[in-house]
C-alpha positions in Angstrom: 194.6 3.1 63.6 197.9 1.8 62.4 196.4 -1.2 60.7 194.2 0.9 58.6 197.1 3.1 57.7 199.0 0.3 56.1 196.1 -0.5 53.7 194.8 3.0 52.7 197.5 4.1 50.3 198.9 7.6 49.8 195.8 9.6 48.8 195.5 11.8 51.9 193.7 14.8 50.3 190.2 13.9 51.7 191.7 13.1 55.1 193.5 16.4 55.2 190.2 18.3 54.5 188.4 16.3 57.2 191.2 17.0 59.7 190.9 20.7 58.8 187.2 20.6 59.5 187.8 18.8 62.8 190.4 21.3 64.0 188.4 24.3 62.8 185.2 23.0 64.5 187.0 22.4 67.8 188.5 25.9 67.7 185.1 27.4 67.1 183.5 25.3 69.9 186.3 26.3 72.3 185.9 30.0 71.5 182.1 29.8 72.0 182.6 28.0 75.4 185.3 30.3 76.7 183.8 33.5 75.3 180.2 32.8 76.2 179.0 32.6 72.6 175.7 31.2 71.5 175.1 27.6 72.7 173.7 26.6 69.4 177.0 27.6 67.6 179.0 25.5 70.1 176.7 22.5 69.5 177.0 22.9 65.7 180.8 23.2 65.9 181.1 20.1 68.0 178.7 18.3 65.6 181.1 19.1 62.8 184.0 17.7 64.9 182.2 14.5 65.7 181.1 14.0 62.1 184.4 14.9 60.4 186.6 13.3 63.0 184.4 10.3 64.0 182.5 9.0 61.0 185.5 8.1 58.7 187.3 6.0 61.4 184.0 4.5 62.4 183.4 3.4 58.8 186.9 2.0 58.5 186.6 0.1 61.7 183.2 -1.3 60.8 184.4 -2.3 57.4 187.4 -4.1 59.0 185.0 -5.9 61.3 182.6 -6.9 58.6 185.0 -7.9 55.9 188.0 -9.3 57.9 186.3 -10.0 61.2 189.0 -7.8 62.9 188.5 -5.2 65.5 190.5 -2.2 64.4 192.0 0.2 67.0 190.1 3.0 65.3 187.0 1.6 67.0 188.5 2.3 70.4 188.8 6.0 69.7 185.3 6.4 68.4 183.8 4.5 71.3 185.8 6.6 73.8 184.6 9.9 72.1 181.0 8.7 72.2 181.3 7.7 75.8 182.7 11.1 76.7 179.8 12.9 75.0 177.3 10.5 76.8 178.6 11.5 80.2 178.4 15.3 79.5 182.0 15.8 78.4 181.6 16.4 74.6 184.6 18.8 74.6 186.9 16.1 75.8 185.5 13.8 73.2 186.0 16.5 70.6 189.6 16.9 71.7 190.2 13.2 71.3 188.7 13.1 67.8 190.7 16.2 66.7 194.0 14.8 68.0 193.2 11.4 66.6 192.3 12.8 63.2 195.4 15.1 63.2 197.8 12.4 64.2 196.3 10.0 61.6 196.8 12.5 58.8 200.3 13.3 59.9 201.2 9.6 60.0 199.6 9.1 56.5 201.6 12.0 55.1 204.8 10.6 56.7 204.2 7.0 55.7 203.2 8.2 52.2 206.5 9.9 51.9 208.3 6.6 52.7 206.2 4.8 50.1 206.7 7.4 47.4 210.5 7.6 47.8 211.2 4.9 45.3 208.0 5.1 43.3 209.0 8.7 42.4 211.4 7.1 39.9 208.4 6.7 37.6 208.4 10.4 37.1 211.9 10.2 35.7 210.8 8.3 32.6 210.8 10.5 29.5 207.4 10.8 27.9 208.7 10.6 24.3 211.6 8.9 22.5 213.3 9.4 19.1 212.9 6.2 17.1 215.0 5.5 14.0 212.7 4.0 11.3 213.7 1.4 8.8 214.1 4.1 6.2 216.6 5.9 8.4 214.3 8.8 9.4 214.0 9.7 13.1 210.6 10.4 14.5 209.4 11.3 18.0 206.9 8.9 19.5 205.5 8.1 22.9 208.1 6.1 24.9 205.3 3.7 26.0 204.8 2.6 22.4 208.3 1.4 21.8 208.7 -2.3 21.1 211.5 -4.8 21.5 214.0 -4.4 18.6 213.2 -0.8 17.9 216.2 1.5 17.6 216.1 4.8 19.5 218.5 7.8 19.3 219.6 9.2 22.6 221.0 12.8 22.5 223.3 14.3 25.1 221.4 15.2 28.3 218.5 12.9 27.5 217.1 10.1 29.6 217.0 6.5 28.5 213.3 5.8 27.7 213.7 2.0 28.0 216.3 -0.7 28.8 218.5 -1.5 25.8 221.8 -2.2 24.3 224.1 0.4 22.7 224.5 -0.3 18.9 226.4 2.8 18.0 228.4 5.4 19.9 230.0 5.5 23.4 230.0 7.9 26.3 229.2 8.5 29.9 225.9 7.4 31.5 224.7 8.8 34.8 223.1 5.8 36.5 222.4 7.5 39.9 218.6 7.0 39.5 219.0 3.2 39.3 222.2 2.2 41.1 222.7 5.2 43.4 226.2 5.7 41.9 226.9 9.5 41.5 229.9 9.0 39.2 228.9 8.5 35.5 229.8 5.1 33.9 231.6 5.0 30.5 229.7 2.6 28.2 230.4 1.5 24.6 228.9 -0.6 21.9 227.4 -3.8 23.1 226.9 -2.7 26.7 223.5 -2.4 28.4 221.8 0.8 29.5 218.8 1.2 31.9 215.8 3.4 31.6 215.7 6.7 33.5 219.5 6.9 33.4 221.0 10.0 31.7 223.2 10.1 28.6 225.8 12.7 29.6 227.9 13.5 26.6 227.3 11.5 23.4 224.8 10.6 20.7 223.9 7.0 21.1 221.8 4.6 19.2 220.2 2.0 21.4 218.3 -1.2 20.6 215.2 -1.7 22.8 215.6 -4.9 24.9 212.5 -4.4 27.1 209.4 -2.4 26.8 208.5 0.3 29.4 206.1 -2.1 31.1 208.8 -4.7 31.6 211.8 -2.5 32.2 214.0 -1.9 35.2 211.8 0.9 36.7 208.6 -1.2 36.4 210.3 -4.2 38.0 211.8 -2.0 40.8 208.3 -0.6 41.6 206.8 -4.2 41.5 209.5 -5.4 43.9 209.0 -2.4 46.3 205.2 -3.0 46.2 205.7 -6.6 47.0 208.3 -5.7 49.7 205.8 -3.5 51.4 203.2 -6.2 51.4 205.6 -8.9 52.7 205.5 -8.4 56.4 208.6 -8.8 58.6 208.3 -11.0 61.7 208.1 -7.9 64.0 205.4 -6.4 61.7 203.4 -9.6 61.9 203.9 -9.6 65.7 202.7 -6.0 66.0 199.6 -6.7 63.8 198.8 -9.8 65.8 199.3 -8.0 69.0 197.2 -5.1 68.0 194.2 -7.1 66.8 194.1 -9.3 69.9 194.9 -6.5 72.3 192.1 -4.3 70.9 189.6 -7.0 72.0 191.2 -7.1 75.4 191.0 -3.3 75.8 187.3 -3.3 74.9 186.6 -6.2 77.3 188.8 -4.6 80.0 187.0 -1.3 79.7 183.6 -2.9 80.0 184.8 -4.9 83.0 186.2 -1.7 84.6 182.9 0.0 84.1 181.0 -2.9 85.7 183.5 -2.9 88.7 183.1 0.8 89.2 179.3 0.6 89.1 179.5 -2.4 91.5 181.6 -0.1 93.8 178.6 2.4 93.6 180.4 5.0 91.5 178.0 7.4 89.8 177.3 6.1 86.3 178.7 9.3 84.6 182.0 9.1 86.5 182.3 5.4 85.9 181.7 5.7 82.2 184.2 8.7 82.0 186.8 6.6 83.8 186.2 3.6 81.5 186.5 5.9 78.5 189.8 7.3 79.8 191.1 3.7 80.3 190.0 2.9 76.7 192.2 5.7 75.3 195.1 5.1 77.6 195.3 1.4 76.8 194.9 1.7 73.0 197.9 0.1 71.2 198.2 2.5 68.3 201.8 3.4 69.0 202.8 -0.3 69.3 201.1 -1.2 66.0 202.5 1.7 64.0 206.0 1.6 65.4 207.3 -1.3 63.3 205.9 -0.5 59.8 207.1 3.1 60.3 210.7 1.9 60.6 210.5 -0.8 58.0 209.0 1.3 55.3 211.4 4.1 55.9 214.4 1.8 55.7 213.1 0.1 52.6 212.7 3.5 50.9 216.2 4.7 52.1 217.8 1.5 50.8 216.0 1.9 47.4 217.4 5.4 47.0 220.8 4.0 47.6 220.5 1.3 44.9 219.6 -1.6 47.3 216.2 -3.4 46.9 215.0 -5.6 49.8 212.2 -8.0 49.0 210.3 -7.2 52.1 210.8 -6.4 55.7 211.7 -10.0 56.5 214.8 -9.8 54.4 215.7 -6.4 56.0 215.3 -7.8 59.5 217.2 -11.1 58.7 220.1 -9.2 57.2 220.5 -7.2 60.4 220.8 -10.5 62.3 223.3 -12.1 60.0 226.7 -13.1 61.5 228.2 -14.8 58.4 228.7 -13.5 54.9 229.7 -15.9 52.1 230.7 -14.5 48.7 231.0 -15.9 45.2 234.4 -14.7 43.8 234.1 -13.9 40.1 232.0 -10.9 39.3 231.2 -10.3 43.0 234.4 -9.7 44.9 236.3 -9.3 41.7 235.5 -7.1 38.7 234.7 -10.0 36.4 236.7 -8.1 33.7 239.2 -10.9 33.3 242.0 -10.6 30.8 243.8 -13.3 28.8 247.4 -13.2 30.1 249.0 -16.2 28.4 248.3 -18.4 25.3 249.7 -21.9 24.9 248.9 -23.3 21.4 249.8 -26.9 20.7 248.4 -26.9 17.1 250.9 -24.6 15.5 248.3 -22.1 14.4 247.6 -19.7 17.2 245.1 -17.6 15.3 243.1 -20.7 14.4 243.3 -21.9 18.0 241.9 -18.6 19.3 239.2 -18.5 16.6 238.0 -22.0 17.7 238.0 -21.0 21.4 236.3 -17.7 20.6 233.6 -19.6 18.6 232.7 -21.7 21.7 232.9 -18.9 24.2 230.7 -16.7 22.1 227.8 -18.8 23.4 228.7 -18.3 27.1 227.8 -15.5 29.4 230.6 -16.2 31.9 233.1 -13.5 32.7 236.0 -15.7 31.5 234.3 -16.2 28.1 234.0 -12.4 27.8 237.8 -12.1 28.3 238.4 -14.7 25.6 236.0 -12.8 23.2 237.9 -9.6 23.8 241.2 -11.2 23.1 239.9 -12.6 19.8 238.5 -9.2 18.8 241.8 -7.5 19.8 243.6 -9.6 17.2 241.0 -8.8 14.5 240.0 -12.5 14.2 236.7 -13.9 13.2 235.4 -16.6 15.6 234.6 -20.0 14.1 230.9 -20.7 13.7 229.9 -23.2 16.5 226.5 -24.7 17.0 224.8 -27.2 19.3 226.5 -25.7 22.3 225.8 -27.3 25.7 226.9 -25.8 29.0 228.3 -28.0 31.8 228.1 -26.0 35.1 231.5 -25.5 36.8 233.2 -27.5 34.0 232.9 -25.8 30.6 231.0 -26.0 27.3 230.9 -28.3 24.3 229.8 -27.7 20.7 230.1 -28.6 17.1 231.9 -26.8 14.3 232.3 -27.7 10.6 234.7 -30.5 11.4 232.3 -32.2 13.8 230.0 -35.1 13.1 227.0 -36.4 15.1 228.2 -37.5 18.5 231.9 -37.3 17.7 234.6 -34.7 17.1 233.0 -32.5 19.8 234.8 -29.2 20.4 235.1 -28.3 24.1 236.5 -25.7 26.3 236.7 -25.6 30.1 238.7 -26.5 33.2 240.5 -29.8 34.1 237.1 -31.3 35.0 235.9 -30.7 31.5 239.1 -32.3 30.1 238.5 -35.3 32.3 234.9 -35.6 31.1 236.2 -35.7 27.5 238.9 -38.3 28.4 241.7 -35.9 27.5 245.1 -35.9 29.2 246.7 -32.7 30.3 250.1 -34.3 30.7 251.6 -32.5 27.7 254.6 -30.3 27.3 253.7 -26.7 27.8 250.6 -27.3 29.8 252.0 -28.7 33.1 253.6 -25.3 34.0 250.3 -23.6 33.7 248.9 -25.4 36.8 251.5 -23.6 38.9 250.1 -20.2 37.9 247.7 -18.4 40.3 245.4 -17.7 37.3 242.4 -19.4 35.8 243.1 -21.9 33.0 240.8 -22.6 30.1 241.7 -25.6 28.0 240.5 -26.2 24.4 240.3 -29.6 22.7 238.3 -31.9 20.5 237.2 -35.2 22.0 240.3 -36.6 23.8 242.8 -34.3 22.0 244.0 -31.1 23.7 244.7 -28.1 21.4 246.1 -25.9 24.0 245.1 -23.5 26.8 244.9 -19.9 27.8 245.3 -18.3 31.3 242.9 -15.7 32.4 243.4 -13.3 35.4 240.7 -11.4 37.3 241.3 -8.6 39.8 239.5 -7.6 43.0 237.1 -4.7 42.9 238.5 -1.6 44.4 235.7 -1.5 47.0 235.8 -5.2 48.0 238.5 -5.1 50.6 237.1 -1.9 52.2 233.6 -3.5 52.3 234.9 -6.7 53.9 236.8 -4.7 56.6 233.6 -2.7 57.2 231.6 -5.9 57.7 234.2 -7.2 60.2 234.1 -3.9 62.1 230.3 -4.1 62.3 230.3 -7.4 64.1 230.4 -10.0 61.3 232.3 -13.0 62.8 232.8 -15.2 59.7 233.6 -14.3 56.1 233.9 -16.9 53.3 234.9 -16.7 49.6 233.7 -19.5 47.4 234.8 -20.2 43.8 235.0 -22.9 41.2 238.5 -21.8 40.4 241.7 -23.6 41.3 243.1 -23.1 44.8 246.1 -21.0 43.7 243.8 -18.6 41.9 241.5 -18.3 44.9 244.4 -17.8 47.3 245.8 -14.9 45.2 242.5 -13.1 45.1 241.6 -13.9 48.7 244.8 -12.7 50.2 244.6 -9.4 48.3 241.2 -8.9 49.9 242.5 -9.6 53.4 240.9 -13.0 53.8 242.5 -15.8 55.8 243.4 -19.0 54.0 240.7 -20.9 56.0 238.1 -18.5 54.7 238.9 -19.3 51.0 237.1 -22.2 49.4 238.1 -23.3 45.9 237.5 -26.0 43.3 233.8 -25.9 44.1 230.8 -27.2 42.1 227.4 -25.4 42.5 226.3 -28.2 44.9 229.5 -27.7 47.0 228.5 -24.0 47.5 225.1 -25.0 48.7 226.6 -27.6 51.1 229.1 -25.0 52.5 226.3 -22.5 53.0 224.4 -25.1 54.9 227.5 -25.9 57.1 228.0 -22.2 57.8 224.3 -21.9 58.8 225.0 -24.1 61.9 226.8 -21.1 63.5 224.0 -18.6 62.8 222.2 -16.8 60.0 224.1 -16.7 56.7 224.0 -14.2 53.8 225.3 -15.3 50.4 226.4 -12.7 47.9 226.5 -13.8 44.2 225.5 -12.8 40.7 222.0 -14.4 40.9 222.5 -16.6 37.9 225.2 -19.3 38.4 224.7 -19.1 42.2 220.9 -19.4 42.3 220.9 -22.5 44.4 223.3 -21.0 47.0 221.3 -17.7 47.1 218.1 -19.7 47.8 219.8 -21.9 50.5 221.1 -18.9 52.5 219.0 -17.0 55.0 219.5 -13.9 52.9 220.5 -14.2 49.2 222.1 -11.0 47.8 222.4 -10.4 44.1 225.4 -8.2 43.1 225.1 -5.8 40.2 221.5 -6.9 39.6 220.2 -3.8 37.7 218.5 -5.0 34.6 218.9 -8.7 35.4 215.6 -10.5 35.7 217.2 -13.7 37.0 219.2 -11.9 39.7 216.2 -9.9 40.9 214.1 -13.1 41.2 216.7 -15.3 42.7 217.8 -13.1 45.6 216.2 -11.6 48.7 218.2 -8.4 48.3 219.4 -6.9 45.0 222.4 -4.5 44.9 221.7 -2.6 41.7 225.3 -1.2 41.5 228.5 -3.1 41.6 229.9 -1.0 44.4 230.7 -3.4 47.3 230.4 -0.5 49.8 226.7 -0.7 49.3 226.6 -4.1 50.9 228.3 -3.0 54.1 226.0 0.1 54.1 222.9 -2.1 53.7 224.0 -4.2 56.6 224.5 -1.1 58.8 221.0 0.1 57.8 219.5 -3.2 58.6 221.1 -3.2 62.1 220.0 0.4 62.7 216.5 -0.5 61.7 216.4 -3.3 64.3 217.6 -0.8 66.9 214.9 1.7 66.0 212.2 -1.0 66.1 213.4 -2.0 69.6 213.4 1.7 70.7 209.8 2.2 69.3 208.4 -0.9 70.9 210.0 -0.2 74.3 208.8 3.4 74.2 205.3 2.5 73.0 204.8 -0.3 75.5 206.2 1.8 78.4 204.0 4.8 77.5 201.0 2.6 77.3 201.7 1.0 80.7 202.2 4.5 82.3 198.9 5.8 80.9 197.0 2.7 82.0 198.4 3.0 85.5 197.5 6.7 85.5 194.0 6.0 84.4 193.4 3.3 86.9 195.2 4.6 90.0 195.5 8.4 89.6 192.3 9.5 87.9 194.1 10.7 84.8 192.0 13.2 83.0 190.7 12.1 79.6 192.4 15.1 77.7 195.8 14.1 79.2 195.2 10.5 78.2 194.4 11.7 74.7 197.5 13.8 74.5 199.7 11.0 75.8 198.2 8.4 73.5 198.3 10.5 70.3 201.7 12.2 71.1 203.3 8.8 71.7 202.0 7.5 68.4 203.4 10.5 66.5 206.7 10.2 68.3 207.3 6.5 67.3 206.4 7.4 63.7 208.9 10.3 63.6 211.5 8.1 65.2 211.0 5.5 62.5 211.1 8.2 59.8 214.7 9.1 60.8 215.7 6.1 58.8 214.2 7.7 55.7 216.9 10.4 55.8 219.8 7.9 56.2 220.4 7.0 52.6 223.0 4.3 51.7 226.1 6.0 50.5 229.4 4.5 49.4 231.4 7.0 51.5 229.5 6.2 54.8 231.7 4.2 57.1 230.0 4.8 60.4 226.7 3.7 61.8 
């Protein structure tokens, strides 16, 4: 039964009608039997029960057998009902089919709710958008017809029809539908906005960056669909167990029938007892117990702005004992500020214009700080072309004074200076190395023009989240950064990390090596931005992308995507993963125990078929309801208890 549920989708209207016919038919049959009504009406009512309650699962089971060569547990219920009718107990068979149909429909409704929890975001998309035409006129068009590069006008209270970038205006954006954050975020020109978020209080003009078919909502739905299809280890076990156990139950029931006949039981009684054993031993509750919990947890996480790429990532996160973090943009805000400028050229504005021209081609958080400093002075960045990035070192490029292969302009750290053969032993630069801040040097070939220092600050939620992870049983935390040791120590100590948990001066391959070393002590989760840390994200048991809303690279590189930049969500996701593991254990223990008790009752204590039916179907519904408790435990930033 559970196997078919996982593949049938959310359209339960027909099943609800059939269940109604089954329940109604059984009530009529029971009334005719107890009230002495016409025998023909009773037979007709039971016929409706057997047709409405037995034919659909029989078709599903035979289809599974024919197409996938798998015996579905639905087949057990149908065979048991037919056996009951064959031995003169059609009412017991009808009760079995009625309860089976009712529990199946209830489970489909419940599981459908779990599946729809994130997909309901599709309904939040506006149907139309206000597009500004090249002639300046604004026309209302279908949001689905917007193309990349179009300019749309977003009025106060309106939802964003697509992902885009603000060209004009600034105001508060409610991003709760995407990131789960209830507090609106203030955004200005040049910042990204996501579809289905709400413009609170301003008139904005937004350039379309992605069409509706490629936007944040579409990619979230795609990820959720893939997540539901990607089975967790416990889900694979329950499916494997259910398929093989079903064969064992059928064979065991036939063997029991043969043994009872050999012991000279009357054929009717032997068949009735074999049918009871068939129902009692059916593994429906075992098979459905795991997906009920997994789907509910995935949906709850999605509502809280955390996307898991399948149940495997969810289960693995619950077993993680070590968390490793990238520093910049993950544990820190990434909104670094230029704190000091050392110009060795005698023209500080020209120095900043050159540095700004190079950093205009970088997406790094430090580059953003430099660009803001240039803009604050009202300077125009120098035009730089042929820019090449050198990971964990810096960037090089050519300006008007450059020639092919020589006079390369460069900016970066001490490793970048060494690459260019430049000496940092200059007056005014040596003192910078004592600062607990990031240094960006600027030069041309072997000549150093100067440097700026940039300081980042920890996120307000980072320390709270790290403390919550320790309290939840995480034994090891590690912060990794390409920054200098003094910078890393300053940030790490503010976050409550020990010095031995702080790793600095790292190249990307060093982070991968450290993750591999940490793996020796148990499962490791790595939290990064999903771009510069793609290799470390892939090497970890669970890669977690921070602030991944709208980032294609982040969503693809990681196993888990935190759509907001609130670190509390990470600790909450870990708590949810651990709770899911507990619910799965509870379900499996209950389901297996109930099945053993029913089998013992059927074999040793002549358990009546109706009681076996109630025990079987009731246990199945209970494990589903237990799993669905996770659906009502959304991830919230203010939740500090499990």
